[in-house]
N, CA, C and O atoms as a DFTB+ gen file, in Angstrom:
636 C
 N C O
     1  1      11.456      -9.904      -7.804
     2  2      10.258      -9.296      -7.434
     3  2       9.826      -9.266      -5.874
     4  3       9.860     -10.313      -5.227
     5  1       9.485      -8.243      -5.377
     6  2       8.908      -8.444      -3.984
     7  2       7.308      -8.001      -3.855
     8  3       6.791      -7.305      -4.730
     9  1       6.671      -8.396      -2.853
    10  2       5.135      -7.937      -2.702
    11  2       5.084      -7.198      -1.309
    12  3       5.823      -7.413      -0.348
    13  1       4.158      -6.372      -1.393
    14  2       3.766      -5.465      -0.556
    15  2       2.153      -5.264      -0.317
    16  3       1.396      -5.592      -1.230
    17  1       1.704      -4.809       0.717
    18  2       0.379      -4.486       1.072
    19  2       0.618      -2.981       1.357
    20  3       1.459      -2.632       2.186
    21  1      -0.133      -2.093       0.657
    22  2      -0.378      -0.617       1.235
    23  2      -1.757      -0.400       1.442
    24  3      -2.693      -0.796       0.748
    25  1      -1.782       0.401       2.670
    26  2      -3.288       0.735       3.089
    27  2      -3.621       2.219       2.736
    28  3      -2.811       3.133       2.892
    29  1      -4.867       2.374       2.254
    30  2      -5.367       3.842       1.991
    31  2      -6.750       3.892       2.306
    32  3      -7.504       2.965       2.008
    33  1      -7.125       4.915       2.889
    34  2      -8.424       5.308       3.100
    35  2      -9.057       5.583       2.159
    36  3      -8.809       6.732       1.793
    37  1     -10.036       4.906       1.349
    38  2     -10.784       5.168      -0.020
    39  2     -11.292       6.636      -0.031
    40  3     -11.407       7.150      -1.144
    41  1     -11.629       7.418       1.118
    42  2     -12.312       8.648       1.332
    43  2     -11.062       9.801       1.066
    44  3     -11.349      10.977       0.839
    45  1      -9.861       9.392       1.113
    46  2      -8.666      10.088       0.753
    47  2      -7.835       9.768      -0.405
    48  3      -7.054      10.602      -0.864
    49  1      -7.974       8.538      -0.923
    50  2      -7.243       7.927      -1.994
    51  2      -7.598       6.681      -2.342
    52  3      -7.115       5.810      -1.618
    53  1      -8.292       6.316      -3.223
    54  2      -8.698       4.899      -3.408
    55  2      -8.126       4.235      -4.852
    56  3      -7.509       4.896      -5.688
    57  1      -8.397       3.031      -4.960
    58  2      -7.863       2.421      -6.305
    59  2      -8.568       2.956      -7.409
    60  3      -7.924       2.977      -8.458
    61  1      -9.842       3.437      -7.450
    62  2     -10.483       4.079      -8.574
    63  2      -9.861       5.545      -8.741
    64  3     -10.070       6.082      -9.829
    65  1      -9.063       6.310      -7.712
    66  2      -8.113       7.505      -7.899
    67  2      -7.026       7.133      -8.519
    68  3      -6.522       7.893      -9.347
    69  1      -6.448       5.860      -8.225
    70  2      -5.253       5.418      -8.664
    71  2      -5.433       5.067     -10.055
    72  3      -4.542       5.265     -10.881
    73  1      -6.632       4.516     -10.370
    74  2      -6.893       4.100     -11.908
    75  2      -6.988       5.380     -12.723
    76  3      -6.530       5.493     -13.860
    77  1      -7.662       6.396     -12.003
    78  2      -7.702       7.589     -12.972
    79  2      -6.592       8.332     -13.254
    80  3      -6.563       8.925     -14.332
    81  1      -5.371       8.447     -12.251
    82  2      -4.200       9.011     -12.318
    83  2      -3.284       8.322     -13.067
    84  3      -2.633       8.842     -13.973
    85  1      -3.196       7.083     -12.705
    86  2      -2.280       6.163     -13.365
    87  2      -1.066       6.062     -12.379
    88  3      -0.851       4.954     -11.886
    89  1      -0.217       7.154     -12.030
    90  2       0.750       6.955     -11.070
    91  2       0.566       7.976      -9.959
    92  3       0.073       9.083     -10.178
    93  1       0.949       7.601      -8.835
    94  2       0.811       8.799      -7.797
    95  2       1.891       8.602      -6.652
    96  3       2.082       7.492      -6.156
    97  1       2.470       9.542      -6.325
    98  2       3.366       9.720      -5.133
    99  2       2.636       9.245      -3.875
   100  3       1.459       9.602      -3.813
   101  1       3.108       8.505      -2.854
   102  2       2.684       7.635      -2.051
   103  2       3.132       8.616      -0.512
   104  3       3.908       8.134       0.313
   105  1       2.636       9.725      -0.366
   106  2       2.872      10.590       0.641
   107  2       2.247      10.533       2.000
   108  3       1.073      10.166       2.054
   109  1       2.802      10.811       2.975
   110  2       2.264      10.949       4.342
   111  2       2.262       9.779       5.196
   112  3       1.350       9.638       6.010
   113  1       3.405       8.731       5.069
   114  2       3.837       7.807       5.727
   115  2       4.686       8.370       6.767
   116  3       5.757       8.932       6.536
   117  1       4.082       8.173       8.127
   118  2       4.681       8.524       9.363
   119  2       4.983       7.607      10.158
   120  3       5.027       7.970      11.334
   121  1       5.259       6.310       9.917
   122  2       5.763       5.328      10.714
   123  2       7.230       4.867      10.267
   124  3       7.589       4.719       9.099
   125  1       8.016       4.667      11.421
   126  2       9.555       4.560      10.703
   127  2       9.435       3.193       9.901
   128  3       9.786       3.185       8.721
   129  1       8.903       1.921      10.560
   130  2       8.934       0.952      10.054
   131  2       8.356       0.705       8.701
   132  3       8.859      -0.047       7.866
   133  1       7.224       1.417       8.543
   134  2       6.635       1.514       7.140
   135  2       7.621       2.238       6.260
   136  3       8.098       1.781       5.221
   137  1       7.875       3.427       6.792
   138  2       9.249       4.265       6.014
   139  2      10.406       3.349       5.548
   140  3      10.806       3.376       4.385
   141  1      10.933       2.532       6.502
   142  2      12.063       1.701       6.102
   143  2      11.765       0.619       4.938
   144  3      12.553       0.327       4.038
   145  1      10.549       0.114       5.123
   146  2      10.054      -0.873       4.050
   147  2      10.071      -0.105       2.785
   148  3      10.590      -0.698       1.841
   149  1       9.557       1.241       2.530
   150  2       9.739       2.008       1.418
   151  2      11.239       2.182       1.165
   152  3      11.721       1.767       0.111
   153  1      11.922       2.722       2.004
   154  2      13.392       3.205       1.566
   155  2      14.245       2.132       1.317
   156  3      15.206       2.156       0.547
   157  1      13.758       0.919       2.182
   158  2      15.095      -0.330       1.851
   159  2      14.651      -1.306       1.298
   160  3      15.458      -2.107       0.825
   161  1      13.296      -1.542       1.184
   162  2      12.873      -2.708       0.579
   163  2      12.292      -2.732      -0.894
   164  3      12.554      -3.552      -1.773
   165  1      11.451      -1.653      -0.957
   166  2      10.601      -1.301      -2.409
   167  2      11.522      -1.249      -3.407
   168  3      12.564      -0.642      -3.159
   169  1      11.367      -1.790      -4.576
   170  2      12.037      -1.539      -5.829
   171  2      11.071      -1.314      -7.018
   172  3       9.994      -1.883      -6.839
   173  1      11.172      -0.621      -8.209
   174  2      10.478      -0.503      -9.084
   175  2       9.957      -2.007      -9.899
   176  3      10.839      -2.815     -10.189
   177  1       8.823      -2.256     -10.167
   178  2       8.097      -3.511     -10.395
   179  2       7.718      -4.404      -9.426
   180  3       7.195      -5.485      -9.697
   181  1       7.971      -3.984      -8.204
   182  2       7.385      -4.728      -7.047
   183  2       6.001      -4.656      -7.214
   184  3       5.553      -3.632      -7.729
   185  1       5.031      -5.788      -6.787
   186  2       3.839      -5.702      -6.756
   187  2       3.118      -5.342      -5.294
   188  3       3.611      -5.734      -4.237
   189  1       1.862      -4.529      -5.357
   190  2       1.274      -4.290      -4.082
   191  2      -0.195      -4.528      -4.289
   192  3      -0.863      -4.233      -5.280
   193  1      -0.646      -5.221      -2.980
   194  2      -2.134      -5.358      -2.614
   195  2      -2.503      -3.832      -2.283
   196  3      -2.014      -3.268      -1.304
   197  1      -3.349      -3.231      -3.112
   198  2      -4.001      -2.125      -2.625
   199  2      -5.070      -2.259      -1.671
   200  3      -6.179      -2.617      -2.069
   201  1      -4.849      -1.996      -0.384
   202  2      -5.860      -2.135       0.503
   203  2      -6.727      -1.124       1.029
   204  3      -6.173      -0.259       1.709
   205  1      -8.132      -1.030       0.843
   206  2      -8.993       0.055       1.419
   207  2      -9.039      -0.426       2.968
   208  3      -9.230      -1.565       3.395
   209  1      -8.788       0.882       3.748
   210  2      -8.898       0.627       5.261
   211  2      -9.813       1.800       5.694
   212  3     -10.115       2.724       4.940
   213  1     -10.229       1.678       6.992
   214  2     -11.093       2.594       7.659
   215  2     -12.399       3.005       6.733
   216  3     -12.802       4.138       6.471
   217  1     -13.013       1.532       6.258
   218  2     -14.096       1.889       5.419
   219  2     -15.295       0.574       5.943
   220  3     -14.941      -0.402       6.604
   221  1     -16.338       0.753       5.609
   222  2     -17.338      -0.230       5.961
   223  2     -17.072      -1.683       5.503
   224  3     -17.641      -2.572       6.136
   225  1     -16.167      -2.059       4.341
   226  2     -15.895      -3.276       4.058
   227  2     -14.337      -3.180       3.708
   228  3     -13.998      -2.893       2.560
   229  1     -13.358      -3.431       4.747
   230  2     -11.955      -3.120       4.614
   231  2     -11.464      -4.086       3.687
   232  3     -12.116      -5.129       3.658
   233  1     -10.373      -3.999       2.838
   234  2     -10.142      -5.113       2.063
   235  2      -9.101      -4.775       0.728
   236  3      -8.777      -3.626       0.426
   237  1      -8.713      -5.820       0.103
   238  2      -7.940      -5.551      -1.199
   239  2      -8.730      -5.186      -2.055
   240  3      -9.738      -5.835      -2.335
   241  1      -8.401      -4.071      -2.620
   242  2      -9.495      -3.469      -3.993
   243  2      -8.848      -3.731      -5.033
   244  3      -9.602      -3.942      -5.982
   245  1      -7.601      -3.824      -5.313
   246  2      -6.854      -4.001      -6.475
   247  2      -5.403      -4.263      -6.146
   248  3      -5.005      -4.658      -5.050
   249  1      -4.548      -3.968      -7.345
   250  2      -3.159      -4.139      -7.486
   251  2      -2.325      -2.955      -8.041
   252  3      -2.619      -2.523      -9.156
   253  1      -1.525      -2.521      -7.494
   254  2      -0.505      -1.514      -7.859
   255  2       0.869      -2.140      -8.011
   256  3       1.224      -3.267      -7.665
   257  1       1.538      -1.226      -8.572
   258  2       3.126      -1.469      -8.861
   259  2       3.760      -0.324      -8.382
   260  3       3.290       0.802      -8.547
   261  1       5.010      -0.600      -7.681
   262  2       5.862       0.141      -7.137
   263  2       6.622       0.687      -8.522
   264  3       7.066      -0.097      -9.360
   265  1       6.711       2.132      -8.645
   266  2       7.015       2.934      -9.900
   267  2       8.348       3.555      -9.886
   268  3       9.004       3.807     -10.897
   269  1       8.773       3.828      -8.439
   270  2      10.099       4.449      -8.515
   271  2      10.950       3.973      -7.116
   272  3      10.401       3.232      -6.300
   273  1      12.043       4.361      -6.956
   274  2      12.719       4.094      -5.829
   275  2      12.415       5.228      -4.784
   276  3      11.975       6.327      -5.122
   277  1      12.652       4.916      -3.651
   278  2      12.344       5.949      -2.649
   279  2      12.960       7.255      -2.769
   280  3      14.060       7.491      -3.268
   281  1      12.191       8.031      -2.293
   282  2      12.795       9.622      -2.374
   283  2      12.192      10.413      -1.244
   284  3      11.158      10.013      -0.707
   285  1      12.801      11.534      -0.854
   286  2      12.135      12.221       0.179
   287  2      10.695      12.858      -0.114
   288  3      10.462      13.564      -1.095
   289  1       9.737      12.505       0.898
   290  2       8.408      12.987       0.891
   291  2       8.516      14.408       1.253
   292  3       8.907      14.845       2.336
   293  1       8.002      15.298      -0.101
   294  2       8.045      16.622       0.017
   295  2       6.954      17.310       1.156
   296  3       7.215      18.440       1.569
   297  1       5.914      16.709       1.574
   298  2       5.011      17.135       2.419
   299  2       5.745      17.278       3.837
   300  3       5.378      18.214       4.548
   301  1       6.788      16.394       4.321
   302  2       7.358      16.648       5.419
   303  2       7.999      18.288       5.614
   304  3       8.042      18.834       6.716
   305  1       8.412      18.850       4.512
   306  2       9.011      20.098       4.559
   307  2       7.832      21.264       4.323
   308  3       8.228      22.430       4.339
   309  1       6.345      21.008       4.095
   310  2       5.484      21.743       3.999
   311  2       4.856      22.332       5.250
   312  3       4.037      21.633       5.848
   313  1       5.129      23.454       5.677
   314  2       4.353      23.765       7.118
   315  2       2.903      23.847       6.854
   316  3       2.243      23.883       7.892
   317  1       2.145      23.892       5.642
   318  2       0.712      23.910       5.531
   319  2       0.254      22.435       5.536
   320  3      -0.923      22.162       5.770
   321  1       1.287      21.367       5.247
   322  2       0.745      19.966       5.065
   323  2       0.393      19.431       6.578
   324  3       0.966      19.796       7.605
   325  1      -0.482      18.660       6.498
   326  2      -0.766      17.800       7.697
   327  2       0.164      16.856       8.152
   328  3       0.176      16.358       9.277
   329  1       1.072      16.591       7.083
   330  2       2.178      15.583       7.350
   331  2       3.656      16.395       7.415
   332  3       4.732      15.838       7.196
   333  1       3.520      17.626       7.710
   334  2       4.620      18.432       7.926
   335  2       5.506      18.058       9.302
   336  3       4.911      18.053      10.379
   337  1       6.893      17.755       9.249
   338  2       7.612      17.472      10.196
   339  2       8.825      18.473      10.433
   340  3       9.906      18.349       9.857
   341  1       8.512      19.530      11.392
   342  2       9.351      20.622      11.644
   343  2      10.899      19.904      11.808
   344  3      11.889      20.548      11.463
   345  1      11.006      18.754      12.268
   346  2      12.483      18.276      12.398
   347  2      13.116      17.686      11.255
   348  3      14.194      17.099      11.347
   349  1      12.470      17.824      10.159
   350  2      13.064      17.197       8.902
   351  2      13.608      18.355       8.009
   352  3      12.892      19.340       7.828
   353  1      14.672      18.286       7.524
   354  2      15.522      19.344       6.604
   355  2      15.609      18.787       5.291
   356  3      15.510      17.566       5.172
   357  1      15.785      19.527       4.268
   358  2      16.093      18.802       3.031
   359  2      17.488      18.020       2.971
   360  3      17.714      17.095       2.191
   361  1      18.237      18.441       3.751
   362  2      19.622      17.981       4.037
   363  2      19.546      16.518       4.607
   364  3      20.187      15.567       4.160
   365  1      18.652      16.479       5.679
   366  2      18.549      15.315       6.346
   367  2      16.997      15.041       6.532
   368  3      16.409      15.295       7.584
   369  1      16.460      14.560       5.536
   370  2      15.059      14.200       5.516
   371  2      14.648      12.943       6.310
   372  3      15.389      11.960       6.353
   373  1      13.508      12.987       6.910
   374  2      13.129      12.108       7.978
   375  2      12.148      10.951       7.258
   376  3      12.094       9.833       7.771
   377  1      11.465      11.225       6.188
   378  2      10.574      10.725       5.763
   379  2      10.447      10.156       4.095
   380  3      10.498      11.005       3.204
   381  1      10.335       9.171       3.854
   382  2      10.577       8.735       2.187
   383  2       9.132       8.066       1.989
   384  3       8.343       7.499       2.744
   385  1       9.153       8.438       0.445
   386  2       8.117       7.713      -0.419
   387  2       8.526       6.927      -1.670
   388  3       9.660       6.839      -2.142
   389  1       7.409       6.381      -2.112
   390  2       7.816       5.848      -3.641
   391  2       6.418       6.360      -4.355
   392  3       5.390       6.755      -3.805
   393  1       6.697       6.234      -5.663
   394  2       5.651       6.500      -6.463
   395  2       4.947       5.032      -6.810
   396  3       5.664       4.040      -6.942
   397  1       3.568       4.954      -6.942
   398  2       2.829       3.806      -7.206
   399  2       2.094       4.053      -8.431
   400  3       1.621       5.165      -8.665
   401  1       1.969       3.022      -9.266
   402  2       1.159       2.807     -10.334
   403  2       0.120       1.696     -10.428
   404  3       0.223       0.586      -9.905
   405  1      -0.916       2.154     -11.180
   406  2      -2.110       1.309     -11.202
   407  2      -1.949       0.142     -12.131
   408  3      -1.442       0.266     -13.246
   409  1      -2.424      -1.081     -11.612
   410  2      -2.245      -2.129     -12.565
   411  2      -3.754      -2.646     -12.557
   412  3      -4.191      -2.821     -13.694
   413  1      -4.536      -2.895     -11.649
   414  2      -5.673      -3.506     -11.682
   415  2      -6.602      -3.081     -10.586
   416  3      -6.193      -2.864      -9.446
   417  1      -8.027      -2.948     -10.991
   418  2      -8.876      -2.968      -9.856
   419  2      -9.789      -3.844      -9.843
   420  3     -10.423      -4.057     -10.877
   421  1     -10.045      -4.515      -8.722
   422  2     -11.054      -5.533      -8.707
   423  2     -12.444      -5.104      -8.778
   424  3     -12.749      -3.946      -8.493
   425  1     -13.370      -6.032      -9.167
   426  2     -14.614      -5.809      -9.296
   427  2     -15.510      -5.583      -7.746
   428  3     -16.488      -4.856      -7.576
   429  1     -14.878      -6.379      -6.821
   430  2     -15.174      -5.867      -5.341
   431  2     -13.920      -6.547      -4.613
   432  3     -13.233      -7.499      -4.986
   433  1     -13.837      -5.766      -3.466
   434  2     -12.901      -6.197      -2.627
   435  2     -12.705      -7.473      -2.155
   436  3     -13.691      -8.178      -1.941
   437  1     -11.386      -7.962      -1.920
   438  2     -11.335      -9.180      -1.007
   439  2     -11.109      -8.803       0.195
   440  3     -10.008      -8.376       0.541
   441  1     -12.228      -8.923       1.074
   442  2     -12.507      -8.287       2.281
   443  2     -11.672      -8.921       3.333
   444  3     -11.314     -10.099       3.334
   445  1     -11.400      -8.030       4.217
   446  2     -10.529      -8.555       5.605
   447  2     -11.190      -9.711       6.261
   448  3     -10.474     -10.508       6.868
   449  1     -12.379      -9.882       6.214
   450  2     -13.223     -11.122       6.798
   451  2     -12.868     -12.284       6.013
   452  3     -12.823     -13.372       6.587
   453  1     -12.556     -12.184       4.512
   454  2     -12.231     -13.397       3.695
   455  2     -10.714     -13.590       4.010
   456  3     -10.196     -14.706       3.986
   457  1     -10.080     -12.537       4.284
   458  2      -8.803     -12.841       4.259
   459  2      -8.465     -13.596       5.858
   460  3      -7.626     -14.476       6.048
   461  1      -9.202     -13.091       6.706
   462  2      -9.155     -13.659       8.236
   463  2      -9.655     -14.968       7.963
   464  3      -8.976     -15.850       8.491
   465  1     -10.639     -15.366       7.296
   466  2     -10.979     -16.936       7.313
   467  2     -10.045     -17.879       6.704
   468  3     -10.286     -19.081       6.807
   469  1      -8.818     -17.399       5.967
   470  2      -7.980     -18.223       5.792
   471  2      -6.459     -18.000       6.399
   472  3      -5.372     -18.296       5.904
   473  1      -6.759     -17.422       7.550
   474  2      -5.493     -16.926       8.354
   475  2      -4.553     -17.945       8.536
   476  3      -3.334     -17.782       8.465
   477  1      -5.246     -19.213       8.821
   478  2      -4.369     -20.466       9.175
   479  2      -3.462     -20.626       7.773
   480  3      -2.424     -21.270       7.927
   481  1      -3.647     -20.271       6.830
   482  2      -2.840     -20.556       5.408
   483  2      -1.691     -19.294       5.365
   484  3      -0.650     -19.323       4.709
   485  1      -2.101     -18.311       6.135
   486  2      -1.352     -17.158       6.167
   487  2      -0.379     -16.851       7.560
   488  3      -0.275     -15.773       8.145
   489  1       0.065     -17.703       7.780
   490  2       0.872     -17.731       9.017
   491  2       1.915     -16.609       8.751
   492  3       2.430     -16.519       7.637
   493  1       2.214     -15.809       9.691
   494  2       3.212     -14.792       9.597
   495  2       2.774     -13.734       8.783
   496  3       3.714     -13.035       8.405
   497  1       1.498     -13.322       8.322
   498  2       1.014     -12.518       7.542
   499  2       0.707     -11.448       8.282
   500  3      -0.343     -11.606       8.905
   501  1       1.418     -10.055       8.502
   502  2       1.137      -9.080       9.309
   503  2      -0.336      -8.699       9.461
   504  3      -0.870      -8.513      10.555
   505  1      -0.969      -8.596       8.241
   506  2      -2.293      -8.127       8.231
   507  2      -3.283      -8.835       9.012
   508  3      -4.272      -8.225       9.421
   509  1      -3.102     -10.154       9.276
   510  2      -4.003     -11.001      10.130
   511  2      -3.459     -11.164      11.599
   512  3      -3.944     -11.935      12.428
   513  1      -2.380     -10.328      11.806
   514  2      -2.045     -10.297      13.200
   515  2      -2.759      -9.420      14.201
   516  3      -3.001      -8.283      13.795
   517  1      -3.074      -9.663      15.201
   518  2      -3.674      -8.513      16.165
   519  2      -2.704      -7.531      16.506
   520  3      -1.526      -7.699      16.822
   521  1      -3.458      -6.332      16.382
   522  2      -2.943      -5.191      16.735
   523  2      -1.968      -4.598      15.660
   524  3      -1.318      -3.608      15.995
   525  1      -1.824      -5.046      14.556
   526  2      -0.977      -4.490      13.634
   527  2      -1.672      -3.341      12.968
   528  3      -2.841      -3.485      12.614
   529  1      -1.114      -2.344      12.796
   530  2      -1.584      -0.865      12.140
   531  2      -0.925      -0.390      11.133
   532  3      -1.310       0.690      10.684
   533  1       0.310      -1.098      10.472
   534  2       1.111      -0.634       9.673
   535  2       0.485      -0.295       8.294
   536  3      -0.304      -1.105       7.807
   537  1       0.752       0.721       7.710
   538  2       0.075       1.043       6.402
   539  2       0.806       0.452       5.306
   540  3       0.245       0.394       4.212
   541  1       2.151      -0.062       5.462
   542  2       3.117      -0.572       4.368
   543  2       3.563      -1.893       5.124
   544  3       4.094      -1.918       6.234
   545  1       3.279      -2.905       4.388
   546  2       4.064      -4.185       4.764
   547  2       4.408      -5.088       3.949
   548  3       3.777      -5.118       2.892
   549  1       5.526      -6.129       4.165
   550  2       5.852      -6.937       3.241
   551  2       4.781      -8.041       3.145
   552  3       4.023      -8.341       4.067
   553  1       4.799      -8.549       2.061
   554  2       3.831      -9.943       1.951
   555  2       4.577     -11.019       1.262
   556  3       5.194     -10.658       0.260
   557  1       4.633     -12.032       1.531
   558  2       5.257     -13.186       1.264
   559  2       4.475     -13.650      -0.222
   560  3       3.251     -13.586      -0.335
   561  1       5.216     -14.038      -1.129
   562  2       4.834     -14.430      -2.664
   563  2       3.681     -15.383      -2.316
   564  3       2.584     -15.166      -2.831
   565  1       3.836     -16.363      -1.529
   566  2       2.818     -17.376      -1.607
   567  2       1.424     -16.637      -0.826
   568  3       0.328     -16.975      -1.272
   569  1       1.454     -15.754       0.194
   570  2       0.412     -14.879       0.651
   571  2      -0.367     -14.138      -0.356
   572  3      -1.596     -14.130      -0.429
   573  1       0.596     -13.412      -1.255
   574  2       0.079     -12.765      -2.153
   575  2      -0.765     -13.509      -3.117
   576  3      -1.836     -13.078      -3.542
   577  1      -0.216     -14.693      -3.456
   578  2      -1.033     -15.514      -4.541
   579  2      -2.088     -16.126      -4.030
   580  3      -2.986     -16.488      -4.790
   581  1      -2.162     -16.326      -2.814
   582  2      -3.310     -16.841      -2.112
   583  2      -4.522     -15.856      -1.972
   584  3      -5.684     -16.262      -1.988
   585  1      -4.189     -14.565      -1.836
   586  2      -5.048     -13.436      -1.590
   587  2      -5.625     -13.326      -3.141
   588  3      -6.830     -13.447      -3.359
   589  1      -4.896     -13.143      -3.944
   590  2      -5.307     -13.057      -5.542
   591  2      -6.267     -13.936      -5.956
   592  3      -7.163     -13.627      -6.741
   593  1      -6.107     -15.152      -5.405
   594  2      -6.890     -16.407      -5.598
   595  2      -8.416     -16.191      -5.152
   596  3      -9.364     -16.797      -5.650
   597  1      -8.501     -15.264      -4.170
   598  2      -9.728     -14.875      -3.538
   599  2     -10.669     -13.832      -4.379
   600  3     -11.822     -13.497      -4.106
   601  1      -9.925     -13.451      -5.384
   602  2     -10.563     -12.065      -5.918
   603  2     -11.449     -12.390      -7.093
   604  3     -11.225     -13.335      -7.850
   605  1     -12.447     -11.576      -7.204
   606  2     -13.378     -11.943      -8.203
   607  2     -12.764     -11.482      -9.627
   608  3     -11.820     -10.691      -9.640
   609  1     -13.294     -11.970     -10.775
   610  2     -12.863     -11.848     -11.814
   611  2     -12.734     -10.183     -12.173
   612  3     -13.704      -9.479     -11.891
   613  1     -11.723      -9.660     -12.697
   614  2     -11.636      -8.198     -12.950
   615  2     -12.258      -7.875     -14.331
   616  3     -11.895      -8.636     -15.228
   617  1     -12.986      -7.053     -14.620
   618  2     -13.203      -6.260     -15.966
   619  2     -12.199      -5.420     -16.602
   620  3     -11.980      -5.426     -17.813
   621  1     -11.454      -4.527     -15.547
   622  2     -10.586      -3.902     -16.052
   623  2      -8.876      -4.095     -15.644
   624  3      -8.477      -4.243     -14.489
   625  1      -8.216      -4.066     -16.558
   626  2      -6.688      -4.217     -16.250
   627  2      -5.657      -3.617     -17.165
   628  3      -5.876      -3.550     -18.374
   629  1      -4.563      -3.186     -16.639
   630  2      -3.753      -2.338     -17.484
   631  2      -2.819      -3.306     -18.027
   632  3      -2.163      -3.008     -19.025
   633  1      -2.674      -4.636     -17.367
   634  2      -1.669      -5.513     -18.063
   635  2      -2.399      -6.887     -17.873
   636  3      -1.896      -7.920     -18.315
């Protein structure tokens, strides 16, 4: 099993939304490195730190799971989509995605501030590196476990 962090703006799609729908296609990733992580690295069953970004208190809001292997993101083909890519074709798609399933919602986020406070324990963790803007990134198992140790007790869990 591998571990990942995936960012989402809660106004667009939050851990609460994922809990409600159960499983959701992770569309709209338009960064080649993030796409490559989904395409080449993610496997069903991998765990995800679900991160709320661009909000008053950014941080890890819960846990999700990779629910599918990567497949072409259909928004790249839709001219009405904000994520349309006119250079993508069905024969040669440029953008990939995975399905993501709900596992657990935290009672409160593990804030970026809290995560940065243990940055010395999280060497090589991309989230705490200056200038990192990736929406999908790998997480070492020891970093995943250390961040989970910061979470408040959860009242709701699928597993």
